[in-house]
C-alpha positions in Angstrom: 100.8 54.2 128.8 103.6 54.7 126.3 106.2 56.7 128.1 107.4 58.5 125.1 104.1 60.4 124.9 103.4 60.9 128.6 101.7 64.2 129.4 103.6 66.9 131.4 103.6 66.5 135.1 100.4 67.7 136.7 100.6 70.3 139.4 98.8 69.3 142.5 99.0 69.8 146.2 99.2 66.4 147.8 99.7 67.3 151.4 100.9 64.7 153.8 100.5 61.3 152.2 102.4 59.2 154.7 100.2 56.7 156.7 99.7 57.4 160.4 101.8 55.8 163.0 100.7 52.3 163.7 101.4 49.5 166.2 104.5 47.4 165.5 103.6 44.6 163.2 104.4 41.0 164.0 107.3 39.3 162.1 106.5 38.4 158.5 105.3 34.8 158.1 107.0 32.5 155.7 105.5 32.7 152.2 104.1 36.2 152.7 102.3 37.2 149.4 104.6 39.1 147.1 103.2 40.5 143.8 105.4 40.1 140.8 105.5 41.7 137.3 104.3 38.9 134.9 102.3 41.1 132.5 103.9 40.6 129.0 104.2 44.4 128.6 106.5 44.6 131.7 109.9 45.9 130.8 108.7 47.3 127.5 107.7 50.8 128.5 111.0 52.5 127.4 111.8 53.8 130.9 115.4 55.1 131.4 116.2 55.8 135.0 119.3 57.8 134.2 117.3 60.3 132.2 114.9 63.0 133.4 111.7 61.1 132.6 108.3 62.7 133.1 106.3 61.4 136.0 103.4 59.2 135.2 100.1 60.9 136.3 98.2 58.3 138.5 94.9 58.7 140.2 94.5 58.7 143.9 94.0 55.0 144.6 90.4 54.0 144.6 89.9 51.4 147.4 86.5 50.2 148.7 85.4 48.0 151.6 83.0 45.4 150.0 81.8 44.0 153.3 78.0 44.6 154.0 78.5 46.4 157.3 81.8 48.2 156.6 83.9 45.8 158.7 87.0 46.5 156.6 86.8 50.2 156.3 90.0 50.9 158.4 92.0 48.4 156.3 90.7 49.9 153.1 91.6 53.4 154.2 95.1 52.2 155.2 95.6 50.5 151.9 94.6 53.7 150.0 96.8 56.0 152.0 99.8 53.6 151.8 99.5 53.1 148.0 99.2 56.9 147.5 102.2 57.6 149.7 104.3 54.9 148.1 103.5 56.0 144.5 104.3 59.6 145.4 107.6 58.7 147.0 108.9 56.7 144.0 110.0 59.6 141.9 108.3 57.8 139.0 104.6 58.5 139.6 102.7 61.8 140.2 99.6 61.2 142.4 96.7 63.3 141.4 94.4 65.0 144.0 91.6 62.9 145.5 89.1 65.2 143.8 90.5 64.5 140.3 87.9 61.8 139.4 85.4 61.3 136.5 81.9 62.5 136.7 79.1 60.0 137.3 79.2 56.6 139.1 82.6 55.1 139.9 82.6 51.7 138.4 85.5 49.4 138.3 84.1 45.9 138.8 85.4 44.9 135.4 87.3 46.3 132.4 84.0 46.5 130.6 82.4 48.7 133.3 85.5 50.8 133.9 85.3 54.5 132.8 88.5 54.6 130.7 87.7 57.9 129.0 86.5 59.6 132.1 89.6 58.8 134.1 91.8 59.9 131.2 90.0 63.2 131.0 90.4 63.5 134.8 94.2 63.5 134.1 95.1 59.9 135.1 97.2 57.7 132.9 97.1 55.0 135.5 94.4 54.1 138.0 94.9 51.7 140.9 91.7 50.2 142.3 91.4 47.8 145.2 88.8 45.9 147.1 89.1 44.8 150.8 86.8 42.4 152.6 86.8 40.4 155.8 88.3 36.9 155.7 88.6 34.1 158.3 90.4 34.4 161.6 90.4 38.2 161.7 92.3 38.5 158.4 91.3 40.6 155.4 91.3 39.8 151.7 92.8 42.5 149.5 93.0 42.7 145.8 94.7 45.4 143.8 94.2 46.1 140.1 96.1 48.5 137.8 94.5 50.0 134.7 96.1 52.0 131.9 93.7 54.5 130.5 95.6 55.1 127.3 95.4 51.4 126.3 92.0 50.9 128.0 93.3 47.7 129.4 94.5 46.3 132.8 98.1 45.8 133.7 98.1 42.4 135.3 100.6 41.7 138.1 100.9 38.2 139.6 99.8 37.5 143.2 97.9 40.8 143.4 95.3 39.3 145.7 96.2 38.2 149.2 94.7 37.3 152.6 96.7 39.1 155.3 96.3 40.3 158.9 95.2 44.0 159.1 98.6 45.0 160.4 100.2 43.7 157.2 98.0 45.6 154.7 100.8 48.2 154.5 103.4 45.5 153.8 101.3 44.1 151.0 100.9 47.6 149.5 104.7 48.1 149.6 105.3 44.9 147.7 102.7 45.7 145.1 104.3 49.1 144.4 107.7 47.4 144.2 106.4 45.0 141.6 104.7 47.8 139.7 108.0 49.7 139.5 109.7 46.6 138.3 107.2 46.3 135.5 107.3 49.9 134.4 111.0 50.8 134.9 112.7 47.4 135.0 114.0 47.9 138.6 112.0 46.9 141.7 111.2 49.5 144.3 112.9 50.1 147.6 109.8 49.8 149.8 110.5 47.5 152.8 114.2 48.3 152.8 115.5 50.2 155.8 117.3 53.4 156.5 119.6 53.8 159.4 120.4 57.2 160.8 121.6 59.0 163.9 118.9 60.8 165.8 118.8 63.1 168.7 115.1 62.9 169.9 115.3 66.1 172.0 117.7 68.7 173.1 120.2 67.5 175.7 119.8 63.8 174.7 122.7 62.0 173.0 122.5 60.8 169.4 121.6 57.1 169.0 121.2 54.9 166.0 117.6 54.5 164.7 116.0 52.6 161.8 112.9 53.1 159.7 111.4 50.8 157.0 111.0 53.0 153.9 107.3 53.7 153.4 106.6 53.5 157.1 106.7 56.0 159.9 107.6 53.6 162.7 111.1 54.4 164.0 113.0 51.8 165.9 115.9 52.6 168.2 118.9 50.3 167.3 121.7 51.5 169.6 121.3 52.1 173.3 124.8 53.4 174.2 123.6 56.3 176.4 126.4 58.4 174.8 127.0 59.6 171.3 126.4 57.0 168.5 126.8 58.2 165.0 127.7 57.4 161.4 125.7 54.2 160.9 126.7 51.8 158.1 125.2 48.5 156.8 127.0 45.3 157.2 126.3 41.8 155.8 123.4 39.9 157.2 121.4 43.0 158.0 123.8 44.1 160.7 124.4 47.8 161.5 127.8 49.3 162.4 128.3 52.7 163.9 130.9 54.9 165.6 130.2 55.1 169.3 131.8 56.7 172.4 130.7 54.1 175.0 134.3 53.5 176.0 135.2 57.2 175.9 137.0 56.9 172.6 135.4 56.7 169.2 135.2 53.0 168.4 133.3 51.0 165.7 130.5 48.8 167.0 128.5 46.2 165.1 125.2 44.7 166.0 124.1 41.9 165.7 127.6 40.6 165.7 127.7 36.8 165.9 130.6 36.5 163.6 132.7 39.1 165.3 135.6 38.3 167.6 134.4 40.7 170.3 130.7 40.1 170.1 128.6 40.4 173.2 126.7 37.2 174.2 123.0 37.4 173.4 123.5 39.3 170.1 124.3 42.7 171.5 126.8 45.1 169.9 130.4 44.1 169.7 133.5 46.2 169.1 134.9 45.6 165.6 137.6 48.3 165.8 138.9 49.9 169.0 142.3 51.1 168.3 143.8 54.0 170.3 142.5 57.3 168.9 139.9 57.7 166.2 138.1 54.7 164.7 135.3 56.2 162.6 133.1 56.1 159.5 133.2 52.5 158.5 132.0 51.2 155.0 131.8 47.5 154.1 132.9 46.2 150.7 130.0 44.9 148.5 130.9 41.3 149.4 131.4 42.1 153.0 135.0 40.7 153.0 136.7 44.0 153.9 135.8 47.3 155.4 137.3 50.7 154.9 137.3 53.2 157.8 139.2 56.2 159.1 142.0 55.4 161.7 144.4 57.9 163.3 148.0 56.8 163.3 150.8 59.2 164.3 148.1 61.8 164.9 146.9 61.8 161.3 143.6 60.5 160.0 143.9 58.1 157.1 141.8 55.5 155.3 142.6 51.9 156.2 141.3 48.5 155.1 140.4 46.0 157.8 139.0 42.5 157.7 135.2 42.8 157.7 134.7 39.9 160.2 137.6 40.2 162.6 138.5 43.8 162.4 142.2 43.0 161.8 144.2 45.5 159.8 144.8 44.6 156.2 146.3 47.7 154.6 146.8 51.4 154.9 145.2 52.9 151.8 146.1 56.6 152.2 149.3 58.1 153.7 149.4 61.8 153.5 149.7 64.6 156.0 146.2 65.7 155.2 142.9 64.5 156.7 141.6 61.5 154.7 138.2 60.2 155.7 134.6 59.2 154.7 135.3 56.2 152.5 132.6 54.6 150.4 132.8 51.7 147.9 131.8 51.5 144.3 129.2 48.7 143.8 131.7 46.5 141.9 134.2 46.8 144.9 137.0 48.0 142.7 137.2 51.6 143.8 136.7 53.7 146.9 135.7 57.3 147.1 136.8 59.3 150.1 137.3 62.9 151.3 140.7 64.6 151.6 141.9 68.1 152.2 145.4 67.5 150.8 144.9 70.2 148.2 143.4 72.7 150.6 139.7 72.4 151.3 138.0 69.0 151.6 137.3 67.4 148.2 136.0 64.1 147.0 138.7 61.8 145.8 138.6 58.3 144.2 141.2 55.5 144.4 141.5 51.8 143.6 140.5 49.5 146.4 144.1 48.8 147.1 145.0 52.5 147.4 146.5 53.0 144.0 145.7 55.9 141.6 144.4 58.5 144.0 142.8 61.4 142.2 140.5 64.3 143.0 137.2 64.5 141.1 136.8 67.7 139.1 134.2 69.4 141.3 133.4 73.1 141.6 133.9 74.8 144.9 136.4 74.3 147.7 134.3 72.3 150.1 132.8 68.9 148.9 132.2 66.0 151.3 130.0 63.0 152.2 130.3 61.0 149.0 128.0 58.0 148.3 128.3 55.8 145.2 125.1 55.1 143.2 124.1 51.4 143.0 124.7 51.3 139.2 128.2 52.7 139.7 127.6 55.7 137.4 127.4 58.6 139.8 128.5 59.8 143.2 126.3 61.9 145.3 127.9 64.5 147.6 127.2 67.6 149.6 128.8 71.0 148.6 129.2 74.1 150.6 128.6 77.4 148.9 127.5 77.7 145.3 124.6 79.9 146.5 123.6 77.6 149.4 125.0 76.9 152.8 125.0 73.2 151.8 123.4 71.5 148.8 123.2 68.0 147.3 124.9 67.3 143.9 125.8 64.2 141.8 128.7 63.7 139.5 129.1 61.1 136.7 132.3 59.3 137.6 133.2 58.6 133.9 132.6 62.0 132.4 132.6 64.5 135.3 129.2 65.7 134.3 127.5 67.5 137.3 123.9 67.7 138.4 122.7 69.9 141.2 119.7 68.3 143.0 118.9 70.9 145.7 119.3 74.7 146.2 118.1 77.1 148.8 119.0 79.1 151.9 119.2 76.0 154.0 121.6 73.0 154.7 120.9 69.9 152.6 123.5 67.3 153.7 124.6 63.7 153.9 123.2 62.0 150.8 122.6 58.2 150.7 121.3 56.3 147.6 118.3 54.0 147.8 119.2 50.4 146.7 117.2 50.8 143.5 119.1 54.0 142.6 115.9 56.1 142.1 116.0 58.1 145.3 118.5 59.8 147.6 118.0 60.2 151.4 119.5 63.3 153.0 119.1 65.6 155.9 117.9 69.2 155.8 116.8 72.1 158.0 114.8 73.6 155.2 111.7 73.7 157.4 113.6 75.8 160.0 115.2 74.7 163.2 115.5 70.9 163.3 117.3 68.8 160.8 114.8 66.3 159.3 115.2 63.3 157.1 114.2 63.7 153.4 114.1 61.8 150.2 114.5 63.2 146.7 114.3 61.7 143.2 117.5 61.0 141.3 116.8 64.0 139.0 116.3 66.4 141.9 112.5 66.5 141.9 109.9 65.7 144.6 111.9 66.3 147.9 109.7 65.0 150.8 110.3 64.8 154.5 109.9 61.3 155.9 109.0 62.7 159.3 107.7 66.1 160.3 109.3 66.2 163.8 110.8 64.1 166.5 114.2 65.8 167.0 117.1 66.0 164.7 118.4 63.5 162.1 121.9 62.9 160.9 123.9 60.8 158.4 121.3 58.5 156.8 122.5 55.2 155.4 120.1 53.3 153.1 120.2 49.5 153.4 122.4 47.6 150.9 122.6 44.1 149.5 125.8 42.2 150.1 126.8 39.6 147.6 129.1 36.8 149.0 132.5 36.5 147.3 132.4 34.0 144.5 
């Protein structure tokens, strides 16, 4: 599978690949099996995630239940669907149709029996095969293999066989695809990380904060304010902050909040910032020490810096008669992007983390908002109004000003948020008509897919981040 000679992307209608809703799984046990990329070829495939790389054509996963009476059929089907869904969501692989298979018997018991030429002629450069069988105590044994048809050889990943409970087959599949991505591209996948978002389940109901684990369709309600809760943001320790109206004014809440001065006993949400007027749109620094947010002083919204643990004011970063809002941090913590209308319409600006050197990015159009900095620090994603669409998603290279338009159409694509691996961007869109749904798209603008097909309206996704303690 030499990336330099990959075939063009195959056109195929995949339909809905996401696994069905399932019961809530029990907490992960200590030492849960985690595949890892130990094949000597890992990291040598020449993948460049900043370039528009062709997707790797991969066969629909071939999974079989090897039990005599079909005792593990459901687990085998779940594993196949999950692997197919994960591969298709990565932005790296192109999953072929289930019917794109070689003629003749399907053999994969060994590399010797495997039909390398047949699968290659069927359009697959990579084939995942798996076997599932019953194990002791109601568990199942699952083994996943990866074969590269060009080399006629297996790509061996460590810990690719595991004994798990049936409700954890999905988790094992997520971790296998993460390891496969690490091997092929050098960066592990984002499966198992979480996306927070505001959601209105039905008309007349208030927005609340919800979470989903990427690769799953199980949604979990996080806030229970009973009034508007919006603009979620990730905080250290897996905590989630948001702007809520529980007190009647927009305040910033944090949950769980054991380190916060105003935390509620029992781990409930605490108020991190509750100054008179607007407290909104918080963003924590990469080490969690500080947080930037919008505060209204003297009737004017500005970006302020507060202590990330106590909420105490540290510094006022902007001081203009315009509206300054929507701060987000560069991954090195040295700069902050924000939105300001000081030159007329709202535009994306960048400043040092102490407020110095404030400058507007050279973006087309007069209305550009919702900035989010890529994990590698190279680009900022944002939404633009106009340019042939009501709203569309763009990225700009911070160093050069080079632009890339990711979406276009007669709909509203808004509120981008980068995945922690930098391959994908979550956003909201009403492109299916009516409701705003939650989508993901590859960094190069290909493969936009809805994570859910219904269930109300979705707003302001925030993909989970990793916080490094100061050192």
